[in-house]
C-alpha positions, 0 to 999 in steps of 0.5 A, a space after each residue: 792934938 786929942 788922943 785916946 788910949 783904948 784899953 781893958 781893965 787888968 791888962 798887962 800890956 795896957 799897963 805897959 803901954 801906959 809906961 811907955 806913954 809916960 816915959 816918952 812924955 806923950 801928950 795928955 790923952 783919954 783912957 777908954 775901957 773897951 770891957 762893957 762896950 760891945 762896939 769897942 769890944 768888936 773893933 779893938 778887942 784883939 788889938 788893945 792897947 791901941 792909941 788913936 789920934 781922933 781928929 785923923 783916925 790914925 791908930 797906933 797898935 801895940 806893941 809900940 816903943 818911944 821911937 815908934 810913938 814919936 813917929 806916930 805923934 810927929 806925923 799927926 797934924 797940929 
C-alpha cells in the first residue's frame, strides 16, 4: 500500500500529522514537499498535509486523528 504525505517545509500542521502517523504505527510512506512544485501547490496548497493512497488515489485531508487514519487505512485495498 504505497502512501504519500504531501506537506510543506516549516509546517506545524504537517508536524502534527507526522506525529499522528508515528503514534498510530502507520505503514511506511513517502514525504512529498509541495513548496517548489507549481502543480502540487495548485492541487494541495490550502489542504496540506494530505495523506494519499497512491494506487486508488484516495486522500485523507488534515485534520485527522488516529481513529480517522485507522478507518482510512482499513478501507485501502491491499
